[in-house]
C-alpha positions in Angstrom: 130.2 97.4 109.6 128.2 99.6 111.9 125.9 98.2 114.5 122.2 98.0 113.6 119.4 99.6 115.6 115.9 98.3 116.1 113.7 100.9 114.5 110.1 101.7 113.7 108.0 104.6 112.4 105.2 105.8 114.7 102.9 108.5 115.8 103.7 109.9 119.3 100.8 110.5 121.7 100.7 113.9 123.4 101.8 113.6 127.0 98.5 114.9 128.5 96.7 112.2 126.4 99.1 109.5 127.6 98.3 110.4 131.2 94.5 110.3 130.5 94.8 106.9 128.9 96.9 105.6 131.8 94.3 106.7 134.3 91.5 105.2 132.2 93.5 101.9 131.9 94.0 101.8 135.7 90.3 102.3 136.3 89.2 99.6 133.8 91.8 96.8 133.9 92.9 94.9 137.0 96.6 94.6 137.6 96.6 90.9 136.8 95.2 91.6 133.3 98.7 92.2 131.9 101.9 94.2 132.1 101.0 98.0 131.5 103.0 99.8 128.8 104.7 102.9 130.3 103.0 106.1 129.4 106.2 107.4 127.7 106.2 104.3 125.5 102.7 104.7 124.2 102.6 105.3 120.5 100.9 104.2 117.3 103.3 102.1 115.1 103.0 102.9 111.4 105.7 100.6 110.1 108.0 98.2 112.0 111.5 98.1 110.5 113.4 95.7 112.6 117.2 95.7 112.9 118.5 98.3 110.5 122.0 99.4 109.6 123.0 103.1 109.7 123.1 103.2 105.9 119.6 101.7 105.6 118.4 104.1 108.4 119.6 107.1 106.3 117.9 105.8 103.2 114.6 105.2 105.1 114.8 108.6 106.7 115.4 110.2 103.3 112.3 108.5 101.9 110.2 109.4 104.9 111.2 113.0 104.4 109.7 113.0 100.9 106.3 112.0 102.1 103.9 114.9 101.6 100.4 114.6 103.0 98.1 116.7 105.2 97.8 116.0 109.0 94.7 114.4 110.3 92.7 113.8 113.5 92.8 110.5 115.2 89.9 109.4 117.3 90.6 106.7 119.9 87.2 105.1 120.5 87.8 101.3 120.3 89.6 98.7 122.3 90.2 95.0 122.1 92.5 92.1 122.9 94.6 89.9 120.7 95.1 86.7 122.6 97.7 85.2 120.3 100.0 88.2 120.7 98.9 88.7 124.3 98.1 92.4 123.9 95.3 94.7 125.0 95.0 97.7 122.6 93.3 101.0 122.2 92.4 102.0 118.6 89.9 103.7 116.3 86.6 102.4 114.9 87.0 104.4 111.7 90.7 105.0 110.9 91.1 108.3 109.0 92.4 108.0 105.5 95.5 110.0 106.5 96.8 107.4 108.9 96.1 104.5 106.5 97.9 106.4 103.6 100.9 107.3 105.8 101.3 103.7 107.1 100.9 102.2 103.6 103.6 104.6 102.2 106.0 103.9 105.1 105.4 100.1 104.9 105.9 100.1 101.1 109.1 102.0 101.4 110.3 99.7 104.2 109.5 96.6 102.2 111.4 98.1 99.1 114.4 98.6 101.5 114.4 95.0 102.6 112.6 95.4 105.9 110.1 92.6 106.4 106.5 93.8 106.6 103.7 91.6 108.1 101.2 90.4 105.6 98.5 91.3 108.2 96.4 94.3 107.3 97.4 97.5 109.1 95.3 98.0 112.3 96.2 101.3 113.9 96.4 100.8 117.7 98.2 101.8 120.9 99.3 98.9 123.0 97.9 99.3 126.6 98.9 95.9 128.1 101.4 93.2 127.2 101.5 89.6 128.5 97.7 89.6 128.6 97.4 85.8 128.2 93.9 85.5 129.6 90.8 87.1 128.2 90.0 90.4 129.8 86.8 92.4 130.0 87.0 95.3 127.5 85.3 98.5 128.6 82.0 99.1 126.9 81.9 101.7 124.1 81.6 105.3 125.2 85.2 106.2 125.8 86.7 108.7 123.3 89.9 110.7 122.9 90.8 112.8 119.9 94.1 114.4 118.9 95.6 116.1 115.8 98.4 114.3 114.1 100.8 116.8 112.7 104.0 114.7 112.6 105.4 111.2 112.7 108.8 110.0 114.0 111.4 107.3 113.5 111.9 105.6 116.9 114.6 103.3 118.2 113.7 100.5 120.6 116.4 99.9 123.2 116.2 97.1 125.8 118.4 97.8 128.8 118.2 97.1 132.6 115.1 94.9 132.1 113.1 97.7 130.4 112.3 98.7 126.9 112.6 102.4 126.0 111.3 103.9 122.7 113.4 107.0 121.8 112.5 109.3 118.9 115.4 109.8 116.6 113.9 112.0 113.9 110.5 113.7 113.2 108.8 114.8 110.1 105.9 117.3 109.8 102.6 116.6 108.0 100.6 119.2 106.3 103.4 121.5 105.3 104.4 122.4 101.8 108.0 122.6 103.0 109.3 119.3 104.2 111.4 119.3 107.3 113.4 116.7 109.1 113.9 117.6 112.7 116.7 115.7 114.3 115.8 115.0 117.9 
């Protein structure tokens, strides 16, 4: 039996946007607020898959490749904290229908493939800080970043040398009549 991988579907943030968010986070959250997520690891999870065999990975990738929907624009204009999960996040006040549809399709496919899906409603967000056990002051409204989402990816989460790295394994385009599956 082959070794399983810890996988999830997500939207990658453009590198220039990652850098802007990191600067904003540094200006608005003190270092003791929590452990900052590395810029390269910032993403918006669509569906968490957990530990997946190579066979199941191929099946999920095949299903993902059949998704056909237009791209969309994501506005990051909201932030908050979940004390129970010890996370400070950046999100969107009005999630576009496209991100909700994409996440719902991926989560439904994952569930049909035997990947546990949280019963919690999908809340599109980017994790800014982990281990944020104390309440932190959230910056007042007025911040806003916007980017076009033209693809989504299958990521692997690898923990090594005391760090977690998220590596894209495969990407799929949105908005194209012709489906493609770009191996990374």
